[in-house]
Biopython code that builds the backbone (N, CA, C, O; Angstrom):
import numpy as np
from Bio.PDB.StructureBuilder import StructureBuilder

atoms = [
    (1, "MET", "N", (150.301, 137.769, 88.575)),
    (1, "MET", "CA", (148.966, 137.181, 88.468)),
    (1, "MET", "C", (148.700, 136.487, 89.612)),
    (1, "MET", "O", (147.565, 136.641, 90.063)),
    (2, "ASP", "N", (149.531, 135.676, 90.272)),
    (2, "ASP", "CA", (148.958, 135.007, 91.344)),
    (2, "ASP", "C", (148.495, 135.679, 92.367)),
    (2, "ASP", "O", (147.841, 135.062, 93.207)),
    (3, "SER", "N", (148.730, 137.094, 92.525)),
    (3, "SER", "CA", (148.225, 137.956, 93.507)),
    (3, "SER", "C", (146.823, 138.357, 93.398)),
    (3, "SER", "O", (146.260, 138.997, 94.286)),
    (4, "ASN", "N", (146.239, 137.971, 92.279)),
    (4, "ASN", "CA", (144.772, 138.212, 91.981)),
    (4, "ASN", "C", (143.901, 137.123, 92.231)),
    (4, "ASN", "O", (142.700, 137.300, 92.032)),
    (5, "TRP", "N", (144.349, 135.916, 92.676)),
    (5, "TRP", "CA", (143.532, 134.794, 92.974)),
    (5, "TRP", "C", (142.727, 135.047, 94.074)),
    (5, "TRP", "O", (141.606, 134.536, 94.074)),
    (6, "TRP", "N", (143.067, 135.722, 94.996)),
    (6, "TRP", "CA", (142.513, 135.990, 96.327)),
    (6, "TRP", "C", (141.190, 136.656, 95.948)),
    (6, "TRP", "O", (140.222, 136.301, 96.620)),
    (7, "ILE", "N", (141.004, 137.469, 95.084)),
    (7, "ILE", "CA", (139.747, 138.250, 94.641)),
    (7, "ILE", "C", (138.891, 137.170, 93.911)),
    (7, "ILE", "O", (137.677, 137.368, 93.958)),
    (8, "LEU", "N", (139.273, 136.179, 93.315)),
    (8, "LEU", "CA", (138.471, 135.235, 92.572)),
    (8, "LEU", "C", (138.002, 134.171, 93.983)),
    (8, "LEU", "O", (136.897, 133.627, 93.987)),
    (9, "LEU", "N", (138.824, 134.013, 94.931)),
    (9, "LEU", "CA", (138.450, 133.100, 95.949)),
    (9, "LEU", "C", (137.286, 133.793, 96.748)),
    (9, "LEU", "O", (136.265, 133.181, 97.061)),
    (10, "ILE", "N", (137.498, 135.021, 97.035)),
    (10, "ILE", "CA", (136.523, 135.822, 97.846)),
    (10, "ILE", "C", (135.264, 135.883, 97.112)),
    (10, "ILE", "O", (134.175, 135.767, 97.672)),
    (11, "GLU", "N", (135.417, 136.072, 95.802)),
    (11, "GLU", "CA", (133.999, 136.253, 95.151)),
    (11, "GLU", "C", (133.417, 134.817, 95.030)),
    (11, "GLU", "O", (132.188, 134.759, 94.995)),
    (12, "ALA", "N", (133.935, 133.939, 94.979)),
    (12, "ALA", "CA", (133.410, 132.369, 94.778)),
    (12, "ALA", "C", (132.800, 132.018, 96.145)),
    (12, "ALA", "O", (131.782, 131.329, 96.211)),
    (13, "ALA", "N", (133.491, 132.541, 97.350)),
    (13, "ALA", "CA", (133.022, 132.282, 98.583)),
    (13, "ALA", "C", (131.841, 133.084, 98.975)),
    (13, "ALA", "O", (130.968, 132.563, 99.669)),
    (14, "VAL", "N", (131.759, 134.213, 98.614)),
    (14, "VAL", "CA", (130.355, 135.173, 98.563)),
    (14, "VAL", "C", (129.370, 134.587, 97.848)),
    (14, "VAL", "O", (128.257, 134.450, 98.355)),
    (15, "ALA", "N", (129.611, 134.204, 96.706)),
    (15, "ALA", "CA", (128.565, 133.418, 95.847)),
    (15, "ALA", "C", (128.023, 132.166, 96.423)),
    (15, "ALA", "O", (126.821, 131.901, 96.403)),
    (16, "LEU", "N", (128.932, 131.401, 96.935)),
    (16, "LEU", "CA", (128.556, 130.121, 97.668)),
    (16, "LEU", "C", (127.736, 130.436, 98.912)),
    (16, "LEU", "O", (126.738, 129.817, 99.281)),
    (17, "GLY", "N", (128.223, 131.349, 99.428)),
    (17, "GLY", "CA", (127.398, 131.708, 100.792)),
    (17, "GLY", "C", (126.082, 132.378, 100.642)),
    (17, "GLY", "O", (125.186, 132.206, 101.469)),
    (18, "LEU", "N", (125.942, 133.201, 99.515)),
    (18, "LEU", "CA", (124.664, 133.708, 99.076)),
    (18, "LEU", "C", (123.708, 132.502, 98.698)),
    (18, "LEU", "O", (122.580, 132.398, 99.180)),
    (19, "PHE", "N", (124.181, 131.712, 97.912)),
    (19, "PHE", "CA", (123.453, 130.389, 97.212)),
    (19, "PHE", "C", (123.098, 129.656, 98.418)),
    (19, "PHE", "O", (121.890, 129.421, 98.450)),
    (20, "LEU", "N", (123.747, 129.216, 99.421)),
    (20, "LEU", "CA", (123.259, 128.550, 100.629)),
    (20, "LEU", "C", (122.418, 129.304, 101.494)),
    (20, "LEU", "O", (121.605, 128.703, 102.197)),
    (21, "PHE", "N", (122.520, 130.676, 101.538)),
    (21, "PHE", "CA", (121.412, 131.388, 102.418)),
    (21, "PHE", "C", (120.127, 131.350, 101.906)),
    (21, "PHE", "O", (119.117, 131.234, 102.599)),
    (22, "ILE", "N", (120.156, 131.466, 100.486)),
    (22, "ILE", "CA", (118.921, 131.435, 99.773)),
    (22, "ILE", "C", (118.273, 130.173, 99.928)),
    (22, "ILE", "O", (117.064, 130.209, 100.155)),
    (23, "ILE", "N", (118.881, 128.979, 99.844)),
    (23, "ILE", "CA", (118.314, 127.766, 100.054)),
    (23, "ILE", "C", (117.828, 127.494, 101.292)),
    (23, "ILE", "O", (116.789, 126.855, 101.459)),
    (24, "TRP", "N", (118.606, 128.001, 102.322)),
    (24, "TRP", "CA", (118.183, 127.878, 103.694)),
    (24, "TRP", "C", (117.035, 128.740, 104.026)),
    (24, "TRP", "O", (116.158, 128.308, 104.774)),
    (25, "TRP", "N", (116.966, 130.021, 103.488)),
    (25, "TRP", "CA", (115.867, 130.822, 103.698)),
    (25, "TRP", "C", (114.578, 130.288, 103.234)),
    (25, "TRP", "O", (113.558, 130.314, 103.922)),
    (26, "THR", "N", (114.660, 129.758, 101.942)),
    (26, "THR", "CA", (113.394, 129.119, 101.185)),
    (26, "THR", "C", (113.074, 127.870, 101.867)),
    (26, "THR", "O", (111.908, 127.480, 101.803)),
    (27, "MET", "N", (113.919, 127.198, 102.496)),
    (27, "MET", "CA", (113.505, 125.812, 103.072)),
    (27, "MET", "C", (112.644, 125.996, 104.306)),
    (27, "MET", "O", (111.691, 125.257, 104.555)),
    (28, "PHE", "N", (113.075, 127.167, 105.184)),
    (28, "PHE", "CA", (112.377, 127.353, 106.357)),
    (28, "PHE", "C", (111.122, 128.175, 106.103)),
    (28, "PHE", "O", (110.129, 128.041, 106.819)),
    (29, "ALA", "N", (111.170, 129.078, 105.021)),
    (29, "ALA", "CA", (109.985, 129.866, 104.785)),
    (29, "ALA", "C", (108.813, 128.827, 104.140)),
    (29, "ALA", "O", (107.611, 128.934, 104.381)),
    (30, "GLY", "N", (109.320, 127.977, 103.417)),
    (30, "GLY", "CA", (108.188, 126.976, 102.892)),
    (30, "GLY", "C", (107.721, 126.216, 104.013)),
    (30, "GLY", "O", (106.510, 126.000, 104.080)),
    (31, "LYS", "N", (108.573, 125.722, 105.008)),
    (31, "LYS", "CA", (107.851, 124.858, 105.845)),
    (31, "LYS", "C", (106.766, 125.631, 106.796)),
    (31, "LYS", "O", (105.673, 125.146, 107.085)),
    (32, "LYS", "N", (107.195, 126.798, 107.198)),
    (32, "LYS", "CA", (106.161, 127.601, 107.922)),
    (32, "LYS", "C", (104.769, 127.723, 107.336)),
    (32, "LYS", "O", (103.724, 127.619, 107.979)),
    (33, "LYS", "N", (104.915, 128.024, 105.665)),
    (33, "LYS", "CA", (103.579, 128.128, 105.028)),
    (33, "LYS", "C", (102.947, 126.710, 105.048)),
    (33, "LYS", "O", (101.730, 126.679, 105.232)),
    (34, "ASP", "N", (103.569, 125.589, 104.894)),
    (34, "ASP", "CA", (102.936, 124.408, 104.876)),
    (34, "ASP", "C", (102.360, 124.165, 106.100)),
    (34, "ASP", "O", (101.263, 123.607, 106.081)),
    (35, "ASN", "N", (102.914, 124.495, 107.313)),
    (35, "ASN", "CA", (102.288, 124.150, 108.583)),
    (35, "ASN", "C", (101.041, 125.017, 108.859)),
    (35, "ASN", "O", (100.096, 124.597, 109.526)),
    (36, "ASP", "N", (101.088, 126.248, 108.312)),
    (36, "ASP", "CA", (99.812, 127.193, 108.321)),
    (36, "ASP", "C", (98.756, 126.609, 107.428)),
    (36, "ASP", "O", (97.570, 126.747, 107.726)),
    (37, "ASP", "N", (99.099, 126.011, 106.427)),
    (37, "ASP", "CA", (98.049, 125.448, 105.642)),
    (37, "ASP", "C", (97.354, 124.234, 106.077)),
    (37, "ASP", "O", (96.175, 123.961, 105.849)),
    (38, "THR", "N", (98.264, 123.485, 106.772)),
    (38, "THR", "CA", (97.563, 122.184, 107.107)),
    (38, "THR", "C", (96.730, 122.499, 108.523)),
    (38, "THR", "O", (95.746, 121.825, 108.830)),
    (39, "LYS", "N", (97.184, 123.495, 109.279)),
    (39, "LYS", "CA", (96.270, 123.918, 110.343)),
    (39, "LYS", "C", (95.045, 124.614, 109.874)),
    (39, "LYS", "O", (93.950, 124.348, 110.371)),
    (40, "SER", "N", (95.198, 125.524, 108.904)),
    (40, "SER", "CA", (93.814, 125.987, 108.475)),
    (40, "SER", "C", (93.036, 125.000, 107.729)),
    (40, "SER", "O", (91.813, 125.142, 107.743)),
    (41, "MET", "N", (93.534, 124.039, 107.089)),
    (41, "MET", "CA", (92.545, 122.941, 106.436)),
    (41, "MET", "C", (91.976, 122.175, 107.552)),
    (41, "MET", "O", (90.779, 121.911, 107.432)),
    (42, "LYS", "N", (92.597, 121.742, 108.659)),
    (42, "LYS", "CA", (92.038, 121.084, 109.884)),
    (42, "LYS", "C", (90.958, 121.951, 110.389)),
    (42, "LYS", "O", (89.879, 121.431, 110.673)),
    (43, "ASP", "N", (91.151, 123.313, 110.541)),
    (43, "ASP", "CA", (90.108, 123.993, 111.183)),
    (43, "ASP", "C", (88.776, 124.207, 110.324)),
    (43, "ASP", "O", (87.695, 124.517, 110.826)),
    (44, "LYS", "N", (88.983, 124.017, 109.075)),
    (44, "LYS", "CA", (87.798, 124.053, 108.053)),
    (44, "LYS", "C", (86.970, 122.863, 108.395)),
    (44, "LYS", "O", (85.741, 122.914, 108.444)),
    (45, "GLU", "N", (87.710, 121.730, 108.645)),
    (45, "GLU", "CA", (86.947, 120.386, 108.679)),
    (45, "GLU", "C", (86.007, 120.402, 109.925)),
    (45, "GLU", "O", (85.289, 119.433, 110.170)),
]
sb = StructureBuilder()
sb.init_structure("model")
sb.init_model(0)
sb.init_chain("A")
sb.init_seg("    ")
for serial, (resi, resn, name, xyz) in enumerate(atoms, 1):
    if name == "N":
        sb.init_residue(resn, " ", resi, " ")
    sb.init_atom(name, np.array(xyz, "f"), 0.0, 1.0, " ", f" {name:<3s}", serial, name[0])
structure = sb.get_structure()
């Protein structure tokens, strides 16, 4: 049974990596949109 633990560890590592990638992706995507919105608001004034 101990030989199957590596499968669970790999699965947990992939899930954690995917979770962190999604967080990183949304953080930087949100910053670009915010910067574009503030620039367009300044142009309107």
